[in-house]
C-alpha positions as CSV (number, residue, x, y, z in Angstrom):
1,M,175.5,192.0,80.6
2,A,172.6,191.4,82.9
3,A,172.3,193.4,86.1
4,P,174.6,192.0,88.9
5,L,173.2,189.8,91.6
6,Q,172.4,191.6,94.8
7,P,174.3,190.2,97.8
8,S,172.1,189.1,100.7
9,T,174.0,186.7,103.0
10,S,176.3,187.4,105.9
11,I,179.5,187.6,104.0
12,A,178.0,189.8,101.3
13,L,176.5,192.2,103.9
14,K,179.9,192.6,105.4
15,F,181.4,193.6,102.1
16,R,178.5,196.0,101.4
17,A,179.0,197.6,104.8
18,M,182.6,198.1,104.0
19,F,182.4,199.3,100.4
20,G,178.8,200.4,99.8
21,N,178.0,199.6,96.2
22,F,180.4,196.8,95.5
23,D,179.8,197.2,91.7
24,A,180.9,200.8,91.7
25,P,184.2,201.7,90.0
26,N,187.4,202.6,91.9
27,L,186.7,200.7,95.1
28,P,188.9,201.7,98.1
29,Y,190.6,198.4,98.5
30,E,192.8,199.8,101.2
31,K,189.8,199.2,103.5
32,L,189.9,195.4,102.8
33,T,191.2,193.6,105.9
34,M,193.0,190.2,105.7
35,P,190.5,188.5,108.2
36,L,187.5,189.5,105.9
37,F,189.5,188.4,102.8
38,R,190.2,185.0,104.4
39,E,186.5,184.7,105.5
40,L,185.5,185.2,101.9
41,L,187.8,182.4,100.7
42,Q,186.6,180.0,103.4
43,C,183.0,180.6,102.3
44,L,184.1,179.5,98.8
45,H,185.9,176.4,99.9
46,P,184.5,173.3,98.0
47,S,183.6,171.6,101.3
48,N,180.8,174.1,101.7
49,I,179.2,173.0,98.4
50,P,176.0,171.2,99.4
51,C,175.2,167.7,98.3
52,A,171.8,166.5,97.0
53,P,169.1,166.0,98.1
54,F,169.0,169.6,99.2
55,D,167.3,171.2,102.2
56,E,166.8,174.7,103.7
57,G,170.4,174.5,105.0
58,S,171.6,173.7,101.6
59,L,169.7,176.7,100.2
60,H,171.4,179.1,102.6
61,A,174.9,177.6,101.8
62,T,174.2,178.0,98.1
63,G,173.1,181.6,98.5
64,S,176.2,182.4,100.5
65,G,178.4,180.7,97.8
66,I,176.7,182.7,95.0
67,D,177.2,186.0,96.8
68,S,180.8,185.1,97.6
69,L,181.4,184.3,93.9
70,H,180.2,187.8,93.0
71,V,182.7,189.4,95.4
72,Y,185.5,187.1,94.4
73,S,185.0,187.8,90.7
74,R,185.2,191.6,91.3
75,L,188.4,191.2,93.3
76,L,189.8,189.0,90.5
77,G,189.1,191.8,88.0
78,D,190.9,194.3,90.1
79,L,193.8,191.9,90.9
80,H,196.6,194.4,90.5
81,L,194.9,196.9,92.9
82,L,195.2,194.5,95.8
83,P,198.1,193.8,98.1
84,L,200.5,191.2,96.7
85,V,199.6,188.6,99.2
86,M,195.9,188.8,98.3
87,Q,196.8,188.6,94.6
88,R,198.6,185.3,95.2
89,E,195.9,183.9,97.3
90,L,193.2,184.8,94.8
91,I,195.0,183.0,92.0
92,K,195.9,180.0,94.2
93,W,192.3,179.5,95.2
94,F,190.9,179.8,91.6
95,P,190.6,176.0,90.9
96,L,188.9,175.6,94.3
97,V,186.5,178.5,93.7
98,W,185.7,177.2,90.2
99,Q,184.1,174.1,91.8
100,W,181.2,176.4,92.8
101,I,180.7,177.4,89.1
102,R,180.8,173.7,88.2
103,F,178.1,173.1,90.9
104,L,175.9,175.5,88.9
105,S,176.5,173.7,85.6
106,P,173.5,172.0,83.9
107,R,175.4,168.8,83.2
108,Y,175.3,167.8,86.9
109,G,171.6,168.2,87.3
110,H,171.5,170.1,90.6
111,F,169.2,172.8,89.2
112,S,166.0,172.8,87.3
113,D,165.6,175.8,85.0
114,D,163.1,178.4,86.1
115,E,162.6,180.7,83.1
116,V,159.1,181.8,83.9
117,Q,159.6,182.9,87.5
118,I,162.5,185.4,87.3
119,V,163.2,185.5,91.1
120,Q,164.7,188.7,92.2
121,A,167.0,190.0,94.9
122,H,167.5,187.6,97.8
123,K,165.5,184.8,96.2
124,Q,167.3,184.2,93.0
125,C,167.4,180.5,94.0
126,H,164.7,178.4,95.7
127,L,164.2,174.9,96.8
128,Q,161.8,172.5,95.0
129,A,159.7,169.7,96.4
130,D,161.9,167.1,94.6
131,G,164.9,168.2,96.6
132,R,166.5,170.2,93.7
133,F,167.2,173.8,93.4
134,A,165.3,176.0,90.9
135,M,167.2,178.9,89.4
136,A,166.7,181.0,86.3
137,S,169.1,179.8,83.6
138,H,170.2,183.3,82.7
139,A,171.2,183.9,86.3
140,R,173.6,180.9,86.3
141,V,175.0,182.0,82.9
142,H,175.4,185.5,84.3
143,I,177.4,184.2,87.3
144,M,179.8,182.3,85.0
145,N,180.0,185.4,82.7
146,I,181.2,187.7,85.5
147,M,183.7,185.2,86.7
148,V,185.3,184.6,83.3
149,T,185.1,188.3,82.4
150,H,186.9,189.5,85.4
151,A,189.5,186.7,85.2
152,Q,190.5,187.6,81.6
153,R,191.3,191.2,82.6
154,T,194.8,190.1,83.8
155,A,197.4,187.7,82.5
156,E,197.4,185.9,85.9
157,G,193.6,185.4,85.7
158,T,193.8,184.2,82.1
159,R,196.4,181.7,83.0
160,A,194.3,180.5,85.9
161,L,191.3,180.1,83.6
162,L,193.3,178.1,81.0
163,T,194.9,175.8,83.5
164,C,191.8,175.1,85.6
165,P,190.8,171.4,85.0
166,G,187.4,171.0,83.3
167,L,186.8,174.7,82.9
168,T,186.2,174.5,79.1
169,G,183.6,171.8,79.5
170,D,181.8,173.8,82.2
171,I,181.6,176.8,79.9
172,L,180.4,174.7,77.0
173,S,177.7,173.0,79.1
174,M,176.3,176.4,79.9
175,L,176.3,177.3,76.2
176,T,174.8,174.0,74.9
177,M,172.8,172.4,77.6
178,L,170.7,175.4,78.3
179,C,169.7,175.7,74.7
180,P,165.9,175.9,74.0
181,L,164.9,176.7,70.5
182,Q,163.2,179.9,71.7
183,P,165.2,181.1,74.8
184,E,164.3,184.0,76.9
185,P,166.1,187.1,75.6
186,Q,168.2,187.4,78.8
187,L,169.4,183.8,78.4
188,A,170.3,184.2,74.7
189,Q,172.1,187.5,75.4
190,G,174.0,186.0,78.4
191,Q,175.0,182.9,76.3
192,H,176.2,185.2,73.5
193,L,178.5,187.0,75.9
194,L,179.7,183.7,77.2
195,A,180.4,182.5,73.7
196,K,182.4,185.7,73.0
197,L,184.4,185.1,76.2
198,F,185.2,181.6,75.1
199,L,186.5,182.9,71.8
200,G,188.8,185.2,73.7
201,L,189.9,182.4,75.9
202,H,190.6,180.2,72.9
203,A,192.6,182.9,71.2
204,R,194.7,183.4,74.4
205,G,195.2,179.7,74.7
206,R,197.1,179.6,71.4
207,G,200.1,180.8,73.5
208,F,200.1,177.4,75.2
209,S,201.1,174.1,73.7
210,P,198.7,172.5,73.3
211,N,195.9,175.0,73.5
212,P,193.9,174.1,76.7
213,A,190.7,175.6,75.4
214,Q,190.9,173.6,72.1
215,E,191.7,170.4,74.0
216,G,188.7,171.0,76.3
217,L,186.4,171.7,73.3
218,V,187.4,168.5,71.6
219,E,186.9,166.5,74.8
220,F,183.5,168.0,75.4
221,D,182.3,167.4,71.8
222,S,183.5,163.8,72.0
223,S,181.5,163.2,75.2
224,H,178.5,165.1,73.9
225,P,178.6,164.6,70.1
226,G,177.3,167.4,68.0
227,K,176.1,169.6,70.9
228,V,178.2,172.6,70.1
229,L,177.2,172.8,66.4
230,R,173.6,172.0,67.2
231,S,173.5,175.0,69.6
232,V,174.9,177.3,66.9
233,V,172.0,176.1,64.6
234,K,169.4,176.9,67.3
235,R,170.9,180.3,68.0
236,S,170.9,181.1,64.3
237,I,167.2,180.3,64.1
238,W,166.4,182.3,67.2
239,I,167.8,185.6,66.0
240,L,165.5,185.6,63.0
241,I,162.3,184.9,64.9
242,P,160.2,188.1,64.8
243,G,160.6,189.9,68.1
244,S,163.8,188.2,69.0
245,G,167.1,190.0,69.7
246,A,167.8,193.3,71.3
247,A,169.4,196.5,70.0
248,P,170.9,196.3,66.4
249,S,174.4,196.7,67.7
250,F,173.9,193.7,70.0
251,D,172.2,191.5,67.4
252,A,175.0,192.2,64.8
253,D,177.6,191.2,67.4
254,Y,175.6,188.2,68.4
255,V,175.6,186.8,64.8
256,D,179.2,187.7,64.3
257,T,180.2,185.8,67.4
258,Y,178.6,182.5,66.3
259,I,179.9,182.8,62.8
260,T,183.4,183.5,64.1
261,L,183.0,180.3,66.3
262,L,182.2,178.4,63.1
263,D,184.9,179.9,60.9
264,T,187.8,179.9,63.2
265,I,187.2,176.7,65.3
266,L,184.3,174.4,64.6
267,L,184.5,174.0,60.8
268,R,188.3,173.8,60.8
269,D,188.3,170.4,62.6
270,A,186.7,167.4,60.9
271,S,186.0,165.8,64.3
272,F,183.3,168.3,65.1
273,I,181.6,167.7,61.7
274,A,181.8,163.9,62.2
275,N,180.4,164.1,65.7
276,F,177.5,166.3,64.5
277,R,176.8,163.7,61.9
278,R,176.7,161.0,64.6
279,S,174.4,163.0,66.8
280,T,171.3,163.0,64.7
281,S,169.4,160.2,63.0
282,I,168.2,162.4,60.2
283,G,171.7,163.7,59.4
284,P,173.1,167.2,59.8
285,P,172.5,168.3,56.2
286,V,168.8,167.6,56.6
287,L,168.7,169.3,59.9
288,A,170.3,172.4,58.4
289,L,167.9,172.3,55.5
290,E,164.9,172.1,57.8
291,R,166.2,175.1,59.7
292,I,166.9,177.1,56.5
293,S,163.4,176.2,55.3
294,R,162.1,177.6,58.6
295,M,164.1,180.8,58.1
296,I,162.5,181.1,54.6
297,E,159.1,180.7,56.2
298,L,160.0,183.5,58.7
299,H,160.8,185.7,55.7
300,A,164.5,185.9,56.7
301,L,165.4,188.4,54.0
302,E,162.8,190.8,55.2
303,A,164.6,191.1,58.5
304,E,167.2,193.6,59.3
305,P,170.4,193.2,57.2
306,Y,172.6,192.3,60.1
307,K,170.4,189.4,61.0
308,H,170.8,187.8,57.6
309,R,174.2,186.5,58.5
310,A,172.5,184.0,60.7
311,L,171.2,182.4,57.5
312,G,174.9,182.3,56.4
313,A,175.8,180.4,59.5
314,L,173.4,177.6,58.5
315,V,174.7,177.5,55.0
316,K,178.2,177.2,56.3
317,I,177.2,174.2,58.3
318,L,175.4,172.7,55.3
319,A,178.5,173.2,53.1
320,A,180.8,171.7,55.7
321,H,178.9,168.4,55.6
322,L,178.4,168.2,51.8
323,V,181.5,169.8,50.2
324,P,184.8,167.8,50.4
325,T,187.7,169.9,51.8
326,A,191.1,169.2,53.3
327,E,189.5,169.5,56.8
328,N,186.6,167.2,55.9
329,P,187.5,164.9,53.0
330,S,184.9,162.2,54.1
331,V,181.7,163.5,52.5
332,L,179.0,160.9,52.1
333,L,177.1,160.6,48.9
334,A,174.2,159.3,51.0
335,D,174.0,162.7,52.8
336,V,173.7,164.5,49.5
337,V,171.0,162.1,48.3
338,H,169.1,162.4,51.5
339,A,169.3,166.1,51.3
340,I,168.0,166.1,47.7
341,K,165.0,164.1,48.9
342,C,164.4,166.6,51.6
343,G,164.2,169.7,49.5
344,F,167.9,170.6,48.9
345,V,167.5,172.0,45.4
346,P,164.6,174.3,46.2
347,V,166.6,175.7,49.1
348,L,169.5,176.3,46.8
349,H,167.3,178.0,44.3
350,Y,166.0,180.3,47.1
351,L,169.6,181.1,48.1
352,V,170.8,181.8,44.6
353,M,167.8,184.1,44.0
354,A,168.3,185.8,47.3
355,V,171.8,186.9,46.8
356,S,171.5,187.6,43.1
357,Y,168.7,190.0,43.0
358,P,169.2,192.8,45.6
359,S,166.4,194.8,44.1
360,A,164.0,192.1,45.1
361,H,165.2,192.5,48.7
362,P,165.9,196.2,49.2
363,R,166.7,195.8,52.9
364,R,169.4,193.3,52.3
365,G,172.2,195.8,52.0
366,D,175.0,193.8,53.6
367,A,177.7,193.2,51.0
368,P,180.2,191.2,53.1
369,F,177.3,188.9,54.1
370,S,176.1,188.5,50.5
371,D,179.6,187.7,49.3
372,T,180.1,185.0,51.9
373,L,176.7,183.5,51.4
374,W,177.2,183.6,47.6
375,R,180.6,181.8,47.9
376,D,179.2,179.1,50.2
377,T,176.2,178.6,48.0
378,R,178.4,178.3,44.9
379,D,180.6,175.8,46.6
380,I,177.6,173.6,47.5
381,I,176.4,173.7,43.9
382,A,179.8,173.1,42.2
383,K,181.4,170.8,44.7
384,A,178.4,168.8,46.1
385,V,175.3,168.7,44.0
386,V,176.8,168.7,40.5
387,P,179.4,166.0,41.3
388,S,176.7,163.8,43.0
389,L,174.4,163.9,40.0
390,V,176.6,161.4,38.2
391,W,175.4,158.7,40.5
392,R,172.1,157.1,39.8
393,S,170.9,157.4,43.4
394,A,171.2,161.2,43.3
395,L,169.5,161.4,40.0
396,R,166.7,159.1,41.1
397,A,166.2,161.3,44.2
398,A,165.9,164.3,41.9
399,Y,163.5,162.7,39.5
400,D,161.3,161.6,42.4
401,S,160.9,165.1,43.6
402,E,158.3,167.1,41.5
403,D,159.6,170.3,42.9
404,I,163.2,169.7,41.7
405,V,162.1,168.6,38.2
406,A,159.9,171.7,38.0
407,L,162.9,173.9,38.9
408,F,165.1,172.2,36.3
409,D,162.4,172.1,33.5
410,L,162.8,175.7,32.7
411,D,162.3,177.7,29.5
412,E,165.6,178.8,28.0
413,N,164.6,182.4,28.5
414,D,163.8,182.1,32.2
415,P,165.8,184.8,34.0
416,V,167.1,182.4,36.6
417,L,169.2,180.7,33.9
418,Q,171.1,183.9,33.5
419,L,172.7,183.2,36.8
420,P,175.8,181.2,35.9
421,D,175.8,178.8,38.9
422,W,172.2,178.0,38.6
423,D,172.6,177.5,34.9
424,I,175.5,175.1,35.5
425,L,173.4,173.1,37.9
426,H,170.4,173.1,35.5
427,R,172.4,171.9,32.5
428,S,174.4,169.4,34.7
429,F,171.2,167.8,35.8
430,W,170.0,167.2,32.3
431,F,173.5,166.3,31.1
432,F,174.0,163.6,33.7
433,A,170.4,162.5,33.3
434,N,170.8,161.9,29.6
435,A,174.6,161.2,29.1
436,R,174.7,157.5,29.7
437,E,171.5,156.8,27.7
438,T,172.8,159.0,24.9
439,Y,176.1,157.2,25.0
440,K,174.5,153.8,24.8
441,E,172.2,154.9,22.0
442,L,175.2,156.3,20.1
443,D,177.4,153.3,20.7
444,A,174.6,150.8,20.0
445,A,174.1,152.3,16.6
446,H,177.7,151.3,15.6
447,C,179.8,148.3,16.1
448,C,182.6,149.1,18.6
449,N,185.1,147.1,16.6
450,M,187.0,149.9,14.7
451,K,188.0,147.4,11.9
452,C,184.4,146.1,11.3
453,P,183.6,146.5,7.6
454,N,179.9,147.1,8.4
455,R,180.6,149.9,10.9
456,D,179.1,152.6,8.7
457,T,176.1,150.6,7.7
458,P,172.8,150.1,9.6
459,M,173.3,147.6,12.4
460,P,170.9,144.8,13.3
461,S,168.2,145.6,15.8
462,R,169.6,143.3,18.3
463,M,173.3,143.8,18.9
464,K,175.6,141.8,21.2
465,T,176.9,143.7,24.2
466,C,179.8,143.2,26.7
467,S,178.7,142.3,30.2
468,C,179.7,145.8,31.4
469,G,176.9,147.2,29.2
470,S,179.0,149.9,27.6
471,A,180.3,148.2,24.4
472,F,178.1,146.9,21.5
473,Y,179.0,144.6,18.6
474,C,177.4,143.2,15.5
475,S,178.9,139.8,16.0
476,R,181.0,137.7,18.5
477,A,183.9,137.9,16.1
478,C,184.0,141.7,16.3
479,Q,183.6,141.5,20.1
480,K,186.7,139.3,20.3
481,I,188.7,141.5,18.0
482,D,187.9,144.7,19.9
483,W,188.5,143.0,23.3
484,H,192.1,142.3,22.4
485,A,192.5,145.6,20.6
486,S,191.2,148.0,23.3
487,H,188.1,147.2,25.3
488,H,190.0,145.0,27.9
489,Q,191.8,148.2,29.0
490,S,188.5,149.8,30.2
491,C,186.0,147.1,30.8
492,A,184.6,147.5,34.3
493,R,183.9,143.7,34.7
494,T,187.4,142.3,34.5
495,N,190.5,142.3,36.7
496,E,192.5,144.1,34.0
497,G,190.3,147.2,33.7
498,P,189.6,149.8,34.8
499,V,192.7,149.3,37.0
500,K,195.6,148.6,34.8
501,T,199.3,149.2,35.6
502,R,201.4,150.9,33.0
503,P,204.9,152.5,33.0
504,R,204.9,156.3,33.3
505,S,206.0,158.1,30.2
506,R,209.3,160.0,30.4
507,G,208.8,161.8,27.2
508,P,207.8,165.4,26.5
509,Y,204.5,166.7,28.0
510,V,202.1,169.2,26.6
511,D,199.6,170.7,29.0
512,A,196.4,171.1,27.1
513,P,194.3,174.2,27.6
514,N,192.3,174.2,30.8
515,C,188.7,174.5,29.5
516,I,186.6,172.4,31.9
517,S,184.7,173.9,34.8
518,H,185.8,173.4,38.4
519,S,182.7,171.4,39.2
520,M,183.7,168.8,36.6
521,R,187.1,168.5,38.3
522,T,185.4,167.7,41.6
523,Y,183.2,165.2,39.8
524,L,186.2,163.4,38.4
525,K,187.9,163.2,41.8
526,I,184.8,161.8,43.5
527,C,184.5,159.2,40.7
528,A,188.1,158.1,41.4
529,N,187.4,157.8,45.1
530,Q,184.2,155.8,44.5
531,L,186.0,153.4,42.1
532,L,188.8,152.8,44.6
533,A,186.3,152.1,47.4
534,Q,184.7,149.5,45.2
535,L,188.0,147.9,44.0
536,G,190.1,147.8,47.1
537,D,190.9,149.1,50.5
538,P,190.4,152.8,50.4
539,T,192.7,153.4,53.3
540,A,195.6,152.3,51.1
541,V,195.1,155.2,48.8
542,H,197.7,157.9,49.3
543,R,196.8,160.2,46.4
544,V,194.1,160.4,43.8
545,H,195.1,162.5,40.8
546,T,192.5,163.2,38.1
547,I,193.1,163.8,34.4
548,L,190.9,164.1,31.4
549,V,191.9,162.5,28.1
550,D,190.1,163.6,24.9
551,F,190.5,161.1,22.1
552,V,189.3,163.8,19.6
553,N,192.6,165.6,19.9
554,V,194.7,162.6,18.9
555,D,195.9,164.2,15.7
556,M,198.4,166.4,17.6
557,N,201.5,164.5,16.1
558,L,202.9,163.8,19.6
559,D,204.5,160.4,20.3
560,D,205.0,158.6,23.5
561,E,208.2,156.7,24.3
562,D,207.1,153.7,22.3
563,G,206.6,155.8,19.2
564,R,202.8,155.4,19.2
565,P,200.4,158.4,19.0
566,G,200.0,160.1,22.4
567,L,197.0,161.6,23.9
568,P,197.1,165.1,25.4
569,S,196.0,165.2,29.0
570,I,194.2,168.0,30.8
571,V,195.5,167.8,34.4
572,Y,193.4,168.7,37.4
573,G,194.2,168.9,41.0
574,A,197.5,169.6,42.8
575,L,199.8,167.1,41.0
576,D,203.2,166.7,42.3
577,R,204.4,165.7,38.9
578,K,202.9,165.5,35.4
579,P,201.4,162.2,34.4
580,G,202.6,162.0,30.8
581,F,200.5,160.5,28.1
582,V,197.9,157.7,28.0
583,P,198.8,155.4,25.1
584,A,196.2,155.3,22.3
585,S,194.6,152.0,21.2
586,P,196.4,150.3,18.3
587,V,193.7,151.5,16.1
588,V,192.9,155.1,16.9
589,P,189.1,155.5,17.4
590,D,187.5,158.2,15.3
591,S,184.3,158.2,17.3
592,T,183.1,161.3,19.0
593,L,183.6,160.0,22.6
594,V,185.4,161.7,25.4
595,H,187.1,159.2,27.7
596,V,187.6,160.3,31.3
597,W,190.5,158.7,33.1
598,V,192.0,159.1,36.5
599,L,195.6,158.5,37.7
600,V,195.7,156.8,41.1
601,A,198.6,156.0,43.4
602,K,197.8,153.1,45.6
603,G,200.1,150.9,47.7
604,G,203.2,152.3,45.9
605,T,201.9,151.4,42.4
606,E,200.3,153.9,40.0
607,Y,197.2,152.9,38.0
608,M,195.3,154.4,35.1
609,M,191.6,153.8,35.2
610,E,188.8,154.9,32.9
611,V,186.0,156.6,34.8
612,D,183.5,157.2,32.0
613,S,183.0,157.7,28.3
614,V,180.5,160.3,27.2
615,P,179.5,161.8,23.8
616,R,181.8,164.7,23.0
617,E,178.9,166.9,21.9
618,Q,177.1,166.4,25.1
619,F,180.2,166.9,27.2
620,S,181.4,170.0,25.3
621,R,178.0,171.6,25.5
622,W,178.0,171.2,29.3
623,A,181.6,172.1,29.9
624,E,181.6,174.9,27.4
625,T,184.7,173.7,25.7
626,R,186.0,174.9,22.4
627,T,188.7,173.9,19.9
628,H,192.2,174.9,20.8
629,E,195.4,174.7,18.9
630,V,198.6,173.6,20.7
631,K,201.4,176.0,19.7
């Protein structure tokens, strides 16, 4: 903590005369008289707080208040060493005394920040020509620090902190509104200590119902959307700027404090993520990408290992906005697309390389950090980028970026492809880029009517197609036959498909081997949500269950309740019950297509809808499936 403020006013001189060095340990409190104690409290009465515009008299009153705060904070820390009557009075006066701390808060505009002129001793605060006070930001943060530090030393002081109206907002304003991108070291260190004190206060607040610190945090972030997360972004950048920081032990604790704030509080509540999204016109993912790119420019991985975790903090924020979770289910495809346009994939490439090749960065050496960064990076690849590539807007954004295409257009022997997650992303890009066209070419070469006598002969150069663009026929007659036989169940241009109600099977169920990657499961679920958003009111959706049905495995001799061949289902997600079998078409197709379906519960009714149909070879190569026998 910074050096304590030196008392200079009348009340402070009286305490100095009585105790000598008031910051020394083991003060002889038996010397403290009740008249002097009451004089101290009267100096801190809110009626003595000056009102703007300020004058020389206001300056003296402010100095007296600041010195009195210093004394009051020390007494609060030694609460149990004081006579009982003084203990009671100190706690009783706490909400009144805190008004002085609020007076120093940046959100009320009484002070302009004076970072260049670090005024010392008696002149820590001075009057400006515009009628405002000038005071170094770190000095105001220090005053709040000593108040909160001393109060938290006792149960009574902690309770006074937690029950003081508006206290959380005042602390957060000191953390977020005095937040230049490159702060003076004293300010950054003081705010780090204040953030650490807030974490302790929040932890102690869990003994209350509700937690006052959490309520104050939510209220502050609602009034000042995104400020808390934005300040974490700035602090993460600052620690990696060459020459920033202090001793290694301090810097390591500095980064840990902000990551703990993210992990335990900010990223556990979707409202903070939503407010951050509203707070910037370019979008939080792009803001995080810009900051990560700047870290790369600063040669982040050449810095001391304990500083690398600041990079991890930004990746956590990036993942929170792009990866769907229970805490943040509302992930926008537009955010992913915008991020891809702004250099998302090259940043991911850098992160994958950074945590995969320690020999390339011999000073890295922080295994817990590497594990966390690797996990977050993998989540972004598997749960954000890969699922988004199914949509044309994301693919188009990738194609429009020469850097991305260059990263994906790699030789098969390129060492980066030996990294499993980058290999998945690489192959997924080309799979989704080619799957639909490949499917159309495959389907356009054959009439979709399974009873067509000309199905195995060359088709005419111009075939008829359904308006959905996914089924081709050699004649209108074949189109009509196939419509009644099967296509109406999956046509995306009719009211009957892809949403079609059917009774659930109560017959036996066989759980097919789980051989599709986790990223594909996420892709299927996102597809289901997208379709529901297009087909109806998404707020009416209570559950979205995703299943995969492979028509190739139709020869398993399993029948549904109507005696027709059943299709084994690969079930994904936390299903509360098994979905049974999807009935096959009257004529079992022998094509090599994999049909992807989802089971959706909406408004009390369950629906089956086909999400996509892709060539089995393409799908299998991407998903690394293999033939399984059901025993």
